C-alpha positions as CSV (number, residue, x, y, z in Angstrom):
1,X,104.7,110.1,84.8
2,X,104.6,113.2,82.7
3,X,108.0,114.7,81.8
4,X,108.1,118.4,81.0
5,X,111.1,119.7,79.2
6,X,114.8,118.9,80.0
7,X,114.6,118.3,83.7
8,X,115.4,114.8,85.0
9,X,112.0,113.3,86.2
10,X,111.6,112.0,89.7
11,X,108.5,110.6,91.5
12,X,108.4,113.8,93.6
13,X,108.4,116.1,90.6
14,X,105.7,114.0,88.9
15,X,103.5,114.4,92.0
16,X,104.2,118.1,92.1
17,X,103.0,118.4,88.5
18,X,99.8,116.5,89.3
19,X,99.2,118.9,92.2
20,X,99.8,121.9,89.9
21,X,97.1,120.6,87.5
22,X,94.7,120.2,90.4
23,X,95.5,123.6,91.7
24,X,94.6,125.2,88.4
25,X,91.0,124.1,89.0
26,X,90.9,125.8,92.4
27,X,90.4,129.5,93.3
28,X,92.4,130.2,96.5
29,X,93.6,133.7,97.6
30,X,97.4,134.0,97.8
31,X,97.4,135.1,101.4
32,X,95.4,132.0,102.5
33,X,97.7,129.7,100.6
34,X,100.9,131.2,102.1
35,X,99.6,131.3,105.6
36,X,98.6,127.6,105.3
37,X,101.9,126.4,104.0
38,X,104.0,128.5,106.5
39,X,102.1,126.9,109.5
40,X,103.1,123.4,108.5
41,X,106.3,124.1,106.6
42,X,108.6,122.7,109.4
43,X,106.5,119.5,109.6
44,X,106.9,119.1,105.8
45,X,110.7,119.3,106.2
46,X,111.1,122.8,104.7
47,X,114.0,124.9,105.9
48,X,114.1,128.7,106.5
49,X,115.9,129.1,103.1
50,X,113.1,127.2,101.4
51,X,110.5,129.5,102.9
52,X,112.5,132.6,102.0
53,X,112.6,131.5,98.3
54,X,108.9,130.7,98.4
55,X,108.1,134.2,99.7
56,X,110.3,135.7,97.0
57,X,108.5,133.7,94.3
58,X,105.1,134.7,95.8
59,X,105.9,138.3,95.6
60,X,106.1,138.1,91.8
61,X,102.5,136.8,91.5
62,X,99.4,138.9,91.2
63,X,95.9,138.4,92.7
64,X,94.4,137.3,89.3
65,X,97.1,134.5,89.0
66,X,95.3,132.6,91.9
67,X,91.9,132.6,90.2
68,X,90.3,129.4,88.8
69,X,91.8,128.2,85.5
70,X,94.9,130.3,86.2
71,X,98.4,129.3,87.3
72,X,100.6,131.5,89.4
73,X,103.9,131.0,87.4
74,X,107.0,133.0,88.2
75,X,109.6,133.4,85.4
76,X,112.2,135.5,87.3
77,X,115.8,134.8,86.3
78,X,118.3,133.1,88.5
79,X,120.4,136.2,88.7
80,X,117.4,138.3,90.0
81,X,116.4,135.6,92.5
82,X,120.0,135.3,93.8
83,X,120.1,139.1,94.2
84,X,116.8,139.1,96.2
85,X,117.6,136.2,98.4
86,X,121.4,136.3,98.7
87,X,121.7,132.7,97.7
88,X,124.4,131.3,95.6
89,X,123.3,129.5,92.4
90,X,123.8,126.1,93.9
91,X,121.8,127.1,97.0
92,X,119.1,128.6,94.9
93,X,118.7,125.3,93.0
94,X,118.8,123.3,96.2
95,X,116.0,125.2,97.8
96,X,113.9,125.2,94.7
97,X,114.3,121.4,94.4
98,X,113.3,120.9,98.0
99,X,110.2,122.9,97.5
100,X,109.3,120.9,94.4
101,X,110.0,117.5,96.1
102,X,107.8,118.6,99.0
103,X,104.9,119.2,96.6
104,X,104.8,123.0,97.3
105,X,105.8,124.2,93.8
106,X,106.2,122.6,90.4
107,X,108.6,123.2,87.6
108,X,107.0,124.1,84.3
109,X,109.9,123.9,81.9
110,X,110.0,125.2,78.3
111,X,111.4,123.1,75.5
112,X,114.8,124.9,75.7
113,X,114.8,125.1,79.5
114,X,114.4,128.9,79.6
115,X,112.0,130.8,81.8
116,X,109.8,133.3,80.2
117,X,106.2,134.5,80.2
118,X,103.8,137.2,79.0
119,X,100.5,138.7,80.3
120,X,97.5,140.1,78.4
121,X,96.1,143.6,78.7
122,X,94.2,142.7,81.8
123,X,97.3,141.3,83.5
124,X,96.4,137.7,83.2
125,X,99.2,135.2,82.3
126,X,98.7,134.0,78.7
127,X,101.8,131.8,78.5
128,X,104.6,131.2,81.0
129,X,107.4,128.8,81.9
130,X,109.1,128.8,85.3
131,X,108.2,128.1,88.9
132,X,104.6,127.1,89.2
133,X,103.0,127.8,92.6
134,X,99.7,126.1,91.7
135,X,100.4,123.1,94.1
136,X,99.7,125.5,97.0
137,X,96.1,126.0,95.8
138,X,95.6,122.2,95.5
139,X,96.9,121.5,99.0
140,X,95.6,124.5,101.0
141,X,92.7,122.5,102.5
142,X,95.1,119.6,103.4
143,X,97.5,122.1,105.0
144,X,94.8,123.7,107.1
145,X,93.6,120.3,108.3
146,X,97.1,119.3,109.0
147,X,97.7,122.4,111.1
148,X,94.5,121.7,113.1
149,X,95.7,118.2,113.8
150,X,99.2,119.3,114.7
151,X,97.7,121.8,117.2
152,X,95.6,119.1,118.8
153,X,98.6,116.8,118.9
154,X,100.7,119.5,120.6
155,X,98.0,120.2,123.2
156,X,97.7,116.4,123.9
157,X,101.5,116.2,124.2
158,X,101.5,119.0,126.7
159,X,98.8,117.3,128.8
160,X,100.6,114.0,128.8
161,X,103.9,115.7,129.7
162,X,102.2,117.4,132.7
163,X,100.8,114.1,133.9
164,X,104.3,112.5,133.5
165,X,105.8,115.3,135.5
166,X,103.3,114.7,138.4
167,X,104.0,110.9,138.4
168,X,107.7,111.5,138.3
169,X,107.6,113.8,141.3
170,X,105.5,111.4,143.3
171,X,107.8,108.5,142.5
172,X,110.9,110.4,143.4
173,X,109.4,111.7,146.7
174,X,108.3,108.3,147.8
175,X,111.6,106.6,147.0
176,X,113.6,109.4,148.7
177,X,111.4,109.3,151.8
178,X,111.6,105.5,152.0
179,X,115.4,105.4,151.6
180,X,116.0,108.3,154.1
181,X,113.8,106.5,156.7
182,X,115.6,103.1,156.0
183,X,112.4,101.4,155.2
184,X,112.5,97.9,153.9
185,X,111.6,97.4,150.2
186,X,113.0,97.0,146.7
187,X,113.9,100.7,146.5
188,X,117.1,100.1,144.6
189,X,115.2,98.2,141.9
190,X,112.6,101.0,141.8
191,X,115.4,103.6,141.4
192,X,117.0,101.8,138.6
193,X,113.8,101.4,136.6
194,X,112.9,105.0,137.4
195,X,116.2,106.2,135.9
196,X,115.7,104.0,132.8
197,X,112.2,105.6,132.3
198,X,113.7,109.1,132.7
199,X,116.3,108.3,130.0
200,X,113.4,107.2,127.7
201,X,111.8,110.7,127.9
202,X,112.0,112.3,124.4
203,X,114.2,115.3,124.2
204,X,112.7,116.5,120.9
205,X,109.9,115.7,118.4
206,X,107.7,113.9,121.0
207,X,104.7,112.1,119.7
208,X,101.5,111.6,121.8
209,X,101.7,107.8,121.2
210,X,105.2,107.7,122.7
211,X,104.3,109.9,125.6
212,X,101.1,107.9,126.4
213,X,103.1,104.7,126.6
214,X,105.7,106.4,128.9
215,X,102.9,107.7,131.0
216,X,101.4,104.3,131.5
217,X,104.8,102.9,132.6
218,X,105.3,105.8,135.0
219,X,101.9,105.3,136.5
220,X,102.4,101.6,136.9
221,X,105.7,102.2,138.6
222,X,104.1,104.9,140.8
223,X,101.4,102.4,141.9
224,X,104.1,99.8,142.8
225,X,106.2,102.3,144.6
226,X,103.1,103.5,146.6
227,X,102.1,100.0,147.4
228,X,105.7,99.2,148.7
229,X,105.8,102.4,150.7
230,X,102.4,101.7,152.3
231,X,103.5,98.1,153.2
232,X,106.7,99.4,154.7
233,X,104.7,102.0,156.7
234,X,102.4,99.3,158.0
235,X,105.4,97.2,159.1
236,X,106.8,100.2,161.0
237,X,103.4,101.0,162.7
238,X,103.1,97.8,164.8
239,X,106.6,98.3,166.1
240,X,105.8,101.9,167.2
241,X,102.5,100.6,168.8
242,X,104.4,97.9,170.7
243,X,106.9,100.5,172.1
244,X,104.0,102.7,173.1
245,X,102.2,99.8,174.9
246,X,105.4,99.0,176.7
247,X,105.6,102.5,178.0
248,X,101.9,102.5,179.0
249,X,102.3,99.3,180.9
250,X,105.3,100.7,182.7
251,X,103.4,103.8,183.7
252,X,100.4,101.8,184.9
253,X,102.7,99.6,187.0
254,X,104.1,102.7,188.7
255,X,100.6,104.0,189.4
256,X,99.7,100.7,191.1
257,X,102.1,101.7,193.9
258,X,100.3,104.2,196.1
259,X,103.5,105.2,197.9
260,X,105.2,105.9,194.6
261,X,108.3,104.3,196.1
262,X,110.4,101.8,194.1
263,X,110.9,98.7,196.2
264,X,111.8,95.1,195.7
265,X,108.1,94.2,195.6
266,X,107.5,96.8,193.0
267,X,110.3,95.3,190.9
268,X,108.8,91.9,191.3
269,X,105.4,93.2,190.0
270,X,107.1,94.8,187.0
271,X,108.9,91.5,186.3
272,X,105.6,89.7,186.4
273,X,104.5,91.9,183.5
274,X,107.5,90.9,181.4
275,X,105.7,88.1,179.5
276,X,103.4,90.7,178.1
277,X,106.4,92.8,177.0
278,X,108.1,89.7,175.6
279,X,105.0,88.9,173.6
280,X,105.1,92.3,172.1
281,X,108.7,91.9,171.2
282,X,108.0,88.5,169.5
283,X,105.2,90.1,167.5
284,X,107.6,92.9,166.5
285,X,110.1,90.3,165.2
286,X,107.3,88.3,163.5
287,X,105.9,91.4,161.7
288,X,109.3,92.6,160.7
289,X,110.3,89.2,159.2
290,X,106.9,88.5,157.5
291,X,105.3,91.5,155.8
292,X,101.5,91.6,155.5
293,X,101.4,90.3,152.0
294,X,104.2,88.1,150.7
295,X,107.9,87.5,151.6
296,X,110.2,90.2,150.2
297,X,112.0,87.7,148.0
298,X,108.8,86.9,146.2
299,X,108.0,90.6,145.8
300,X,111.4,91.2,144.4
301,X,110.9,88.3,141.9
302,X,107.6,89.8,140.7
303,X,109.2,93.2,140.4
304,X,112.0,91.8,138.3
305,X,109.5,90.1,136.0
306,X,107.6,93.4,135.6
307,X,110.8,95.2,134.9
308,X,111.7,92.6,132.2
309,X,108.3,93.0,130.7
310,X,108.6,96.8,130.5
311,X,112.0,96.5,128.9
312,X,110.7,94.1,126.3
313,X,107.9,96.5,125.4
314,X,110.3,99.3,125.1
315,X,112.4,97.3,122.7
316,X,109.4,96.8,120.4
317,X,109.2,99.1,117.4
318,X,106.9,102.1,117.7
319,X,105.8,104.7,115.1
320,X,108.1,107.5,116.3
321,X,111.2,105.3,116.1
322,X,110.4,104.3,112.5
323,X,109.8,107.9,111.5
324,X,112.9,109.2,113.2
325,X,115.1,106.4,111.8
326,X,113.8,106.9,108.3
327,X,113.6,110.7,107.7
328,X,113.4,110.4,103.9
329,X,110.5,108.0,104.1
330,X,108.9,110.1,106.8
331,X,109.0,113.2,104.6
332,X,107.4,111.5,101.7
333,X,104.8,109.8,104.0
334,X,103.8,113.2,105.5
335,X,103.6,114.9,102.2
336,X,101.3,112.3,100.9
337,X,99.3,111.4,104.0
338,X,99.4,114.5,106.1
339,X,99.3,113.9,109.9
340,X,100.0,110.2,110.6
341,X,98.5,109.4,114.0
342,X,98.9,105.6,114.0
343,X,100.1,102.5,112.2
344,X,96.9,102.3,110.1
345,X,97.6,105.7,108.6
346,X,101.3,104.8,108.0
347,X,100.2,101.4,106.4
348,X,97.9,103.2,104.0
349,X,100.6,105.7,102.9
350,X,103.2,102.9,102.6
351,X,101.0,101.2,100.1
352,X,100.9,104.4,98.1
353,X,104.7,104.9,98.2
354,X,105.4,101.3,97.3
355,X,105.4,101.8,93.5
356,X,107.8,104.7,93.8
357,X,110.7,102.4,94.7
358,X,109.7,99.6,92.3
359,X,108.2,97.1,94.8
360,X,105.6,95.0,93.1
361,X,102.1,94.7,94.5
362,X,102.6,90.9,94.8
363,X,105.7,91.4,96.9
364,X,103.9,93.9,99.1
365,X,100.9,91.5,99.6
366,X,103.2,88.6,100.5
367,X,105.0,90.8,103.0
368,X,101.7,91.8,104.6
369,X,100.5,88.2,104.7
370,X,103.7,86.8,106.2
371,X,104.8,89.7,108.5
372,X,101.5,91.3,109.4
373,X,100.6,94.8,108.4
374,X,102.6,96.6,111.1
375,X,105.9,94.8,110.6
376,X,105.4,94.9,106.8
377,X,104.9,98.7,107.0
378,X,108.1,99.1,109.1
379,X,110.0,96.8,106.7
380,X,108.9,98.9,103.6
381,X,109.9,102.1,105.4
382,X,113.3,100.7,106.0
383,X,113.6,99.5,102.3
384,X,112.5,102.9,101.1
385,X,115.0,104.6,103.3
386,X,117.9,102.4,102.2
387,X,117.0,102.7,98.5
388,X,116.8,106.5,98.8
389,X,120.3,106.4,100.4
390,X,121.7,104.2,97.6
391,X,122.2,101.3,100.0
392,X,119.7,99.0,98.2
393,X,119.6,98.6,94.4
394,X,116.6,96.1,94.2
395,X,114.0,97.1,96.8
396,X,111.6,94.3,95.8
397,X,114.2,91.7,96.2
398,X,115.4,93.2,99.5
399,X,111.8,93.1,100.8
400,X,111.4,89.4,99.7
401,X,114.7,88.6,101.5
402,X,113.3,90.2,104.7
403,X,110.2,88.0,104.4
404,X,112.4,84.9,104.1
405,X,114.5,85.9,107.1
406,X,111.3,86.4,109.1
407,X,110.2,82.8,108.2
408,X,113.6,81.5,109.5
409,X,113.3,83.6,112.7
410,X,116.3,85.7,111.7
411,X,114.6,89.1,111.0
412,X,115.4,91.7,113.7
413,X,114.0,94.9,112.4
414,X,114.4,96.8,115.7
415,X,118.2,96.4,115.5
416,X,118.2,98.0,112.0
417,X,116.1,100.9,113.2
418,X,118.0,101.6,116.4
419,X,121.3,101.2,114.4
420,X,120.2,103.9,112.0
421,X,119.2,106.2,115.0
422,X,122.7,105.6,116.5
423,X,124.3,106.5,113.2
424,X,122.3,109.7,113.0
425,X,123.4,110.7,116.6
426,X,127.1,109.9,115.8
């Protein structure tokens, strides 16, 4: 990694310097560069103060600074930048550092750590040291592609959420109708699972993969609720028909008496029809006791198995959980890989981030062979996060330990990730 001047080098600053060198070879209008980064700034983890400082720095640059073989470098003093932004010195340094670590600006430090620069008669920068905005030129295409992908992702999430809302309303309506009508069926079980799925709905930062999985569970639950409701309706229907037949038989019996007078003989005739009524009653009991398909106990058992299967799938790690539990890793991954739509994208970026925390290629290959690509990727994300937080001193050794635990059946990654999420919420 190239080290410029007095500043302590980090992997992020090294990447920013490489981006600055690439940006020098591109000609990008300042307006285009700033529009592109502002559209994806939040996704990159940039705060409002970061963007304010970036705007302030951009105001110092001129159109010719963004031409090919030029670098838009700003050498404004800390005092002036503090006056323009209202930041304290510590806040100013913090925002500048975050911009650099995100690969949006680079620091070009002079040997003595001072910022200065000069322009020629045409206004072009001849020599300068300070904040280098060239990384924006290098990343403008990537930012624009990322914005398009984020737009498509947002639209897909909106469609999925609408479909989930429709399924939710149908499930709730059917369960409430069945319960209010005292229909037979596993409505309590359906209600419990429905409430669990409602709790699973993301409150913020939803991802289409997560919503698509939830939609599949809601739809499957809806199908089962509809089937149970239809079965309960079919059970009730023969009972209603039997009652109607009984009334019709009674009416016909009365019509058989031309004098329309109730006599002992008439009563006898009615009693002779009792076996027919009795058969209807027996059918009613039989239908009620034995539904059209399977005994209710068997249906309940199958439902419990399905509920257990859904819960097991929910416990499995998914991409949104990994990214939310490991914000530092997620920030680096997005900066390097842009929009990460699936595990394949994350696996590719994890391989690129591996050297930054000192995990050897051999250790990474062993982890992939023993754990599989998806689990190895999640494991590396966790190691990266713990190392960034100062919890792990030897990332390579920690990863090898995880592989050994997996071989002994003692690796439970999901507990670690959900534990970190709980800690964030606390």
